[in-house]
N, C-alpha and C positions, 0 to 999 in steps of 0.2 A: 353579876354580869354587867358590863358597861353598856349603856344605851345612849345613842346620840340622836334619838328621835326628837329633833327640835320641834316639829309641829305638835307632837304629843305634849311636850313640856309646856308649850305656850298655853295649853288649856288648864293647867293645874293651879290650884290655890297655893299660896306661899308655903303653907305647912308641908304639903306634899312635895313641892319643889325641893324644900330644904332636906326632907327625909331622903330623897333620891341622891341629892348632891352629897349629903353627909355620908351616905353609904358608898360613895364612889361610883354610883351607877350612871352619872351624867357628868361629862367633862367639857361640854361645848359652850358656845356663847350664850349670853343671857338677855340680849336685846328683846324687848317685848314681853318679858316674863312678869307675872304678877302685876298687871296694869293697875296703876293707882298706888303702888308701893315704891318707896325710895330704894334705889340701888346705889351701891357705894364701891368706890375704889379702895384699895388696901395698901398700907405700908406698915411693916412690923420691923422695929429696930430695938437694939439693946438700950438699956437705960442710959448709958453714957451719951447717946445721940438724941434721946427722946426730947429733952428740953429745947435743944436747938431746932429740931424738926418741927416741934409745935410752934415755935416762934416763926420759923420759915413759912408755915401754913398761914399764920396770922398776917404775915407781911405780903403774902401772895394768895389772897383769898379767892380770886377768881379761878385759877387753875387748881387750887388746893383748898376748897371749902370744907372745913372740918365739920363732920356731923356726929362723930363719936370717938371717944378715946377710952381704951381699956385701962384697968388698974395694972400696976407693975406685976408681971408674972401671972396675970389672970386672963385666961383665954375667953371668958364670958364677956359679952357686951350687952347687958340688959337694957341699956338705953335704946338699943336698936331691935330688941326682940329676944327670942329664945336662940341665942347665937353661941356657937362654939367656933371661934375664929380659926381653929386648927383644922377644921373639916368642912366648913360650910361655904367654901368658895370652890367652884368646879375645877380650877387649875391655878397653881401658884408658881411664880418665878422666884428662884433663889439666887441671890447675888452675893458673891464673896469678894471683898475688896473691890467692889464696883463692877465685877465681871459676872455676867449671867452664867451660872454653872449647872443649874438643874431646873426642870419643870416637873412638878409633882402634883398629885391631887390630895395629899394629906400631909400636914406638917407636924403632926403630933410628936414624931421622933426628933424634930428640930427645935421644938419649943423649949425655952429655958425660963428660969424664974426671974430673969431681969428684963424680959421682953415687954414692950408696950406696943399695942396695936392701934393704928390710926385709921379711921374710916373717913373717906373723902367723898363728897357728893359727886354724882355721875350724871352725865347728860342723857343716859338712857331713861332717867326719871321723867324728863319732860316730853319724851317722844309720844306718849299716849295723848297728851294735850295737843300736840301738833297733828297727830292722826285724826283726832276728833274734829279738828278744824278743817279737815280735808287736805292736809299737806302730806304727801306721800313720803313714807320712810322706806326707801327702796332697798336698803340693806336688810330690813326685816322681811320684806316681801321675797327677797332672793336668798334668805338665810345666809347672809354674809356678815362678817365682822366689819363694823364701821371703819373706814380708813382714818389713820392717825399719822400726823406728820410732826417732825421737829421743825421749829421756826427760828427766826432771828430775834424774837421778842424777848428782851432781857428780863430776868427775874430779879427781885430784891434779894441780895445775898444775906444769909444768916449763918454764922459759924462756917462749917465746912460745906454748907448747902448753897450752891450757886449754879447758874447756867441759863438755859433758855426754855421757853414754854413749849409744850406739846399741845397740838390742837386736833380735834376731830372734825371731819368735814362731811356735809350732807348736800347732795344736789337738791336745790329748791327752785321751783318754778319762779321765773322772774316776777310774775305778778303776785306772788305770795311771800316774797322776802320780807316786806314790812310787817306782814302778819306774823311771820315766824319770829321776827325780832321782838314784837310786842308780847307774844305768848311766852317766849323763853325768858324775857326780862322779869317775869313773875317768879322765877325759880333761882334766886341768887345762891341757894344751897346746892344747886345742881349746875353751876357755872354761869347761869344767867344768860344775858344777851350775847350774840356773837361778838368775837373780837375782830372779825374781818369778813368782808363780802367781796367776791370777785377775784381778780388776778392774784393768785397765791404767791407769785414771785415777790410781791411787795412785802411779804412777811417771811420770805426765805424758803417757800415751797417751790422748788424748781421743776418737779415732775409730778403732776397730780395723778398720774397713772402708776406711780411707784411709791405707795405709802410705806413709812417705816414700820408701822404695825397695821394689822387688819388687811383688808382686801380692797382692790380698786373699785371705785363707785361706778354705777351705771347712770349715764347722763342721757336725758331726752332733749328734744328741741325746746329751747326756751329756758332750760335749767341753768342756774348759775351756782358756783361753789360757795357755800356758806360755812365759815369756820368758827367753832366754839372752843374755848379753853378746855383742856382735858386733864383728867386726874392721872394720866400716865406720866405727867410732868415729873413727879419724883423719880421715876425710873430713868429719866433723862439726866438727872443731876447726880446719880449715884457714882458715875465715873469720876466725879470731882470729890465727893464726900468720902468714898471708899471705906465704908464701915466694914468691920470684920464679917458681918453677915447682915443682910437685909432681905426680907421676904415681902413680895408684893403679889397682887392678883396677876394672872396672865391677861394682857390686854383683851378686852371684850368679854372676859369671864368674871362677873362681878359678884359681890355679896348682895343678895336680895334680902332686904330687911322687912320687918313688920310695920314700919313707920309709913303713914300716909305721905304721898309724894308732895303734897302742898303744905305739910307741916314745916314751920320755920326752924332753922338750925338751932336756935337757942333752946328749943324744946327738946332736942335730942342729944345735945352734947352734955 
């Protein structure tokens, strides 16, 4: 039976979280889960695209910080923990020729022996540190998926992969913005410091109340929008690359790993 009791899931250790997700018993967002553990975005591609995609990540490391890569045809990711990448994400998006065709909770039937899985660091990883510093994470408080936006920030193209960056946005009290920048800069494997603070129109965000993914944010007096690079970026470039099939996480529904959030990326790749 599927359970979407987010408040209950927040209390569980990572092994119990993974057991429920693997069983298909939870399909919701993962912000705030397993505090202190690294969360990861996901992109799965056939071997013919894998080399270019890895280079694309290397050339665009802020939106696409690699924290793990599977072997060809191997759904395990031991560098990130006891992972079966086919079942251990609450929800997957399936793209065919660049078009979103399905959203599913298990990709066992789609997995082939030429697929390679890429795990990319996620900004959910640094949210605990922000909270511990007294910076409110309002989307977690409200059980909302963080808002994400396409921007006009150009990426470095590699092979068929090109396009613009996706960002996540959090309202931060004006007097805490510098603190948020300082804290998140310590997490380069989770997108690091913000790419922009303030007026979103300067980076192509025309309507802050209409995110392309996630849900609109709740602003209080004195809050300013702060934008971080986002691992949904690969989903934004699929329309150009148009692989026969690509599987990603559903935005906001991440892979929760066994890796401590402060561990540097070279230790997990």
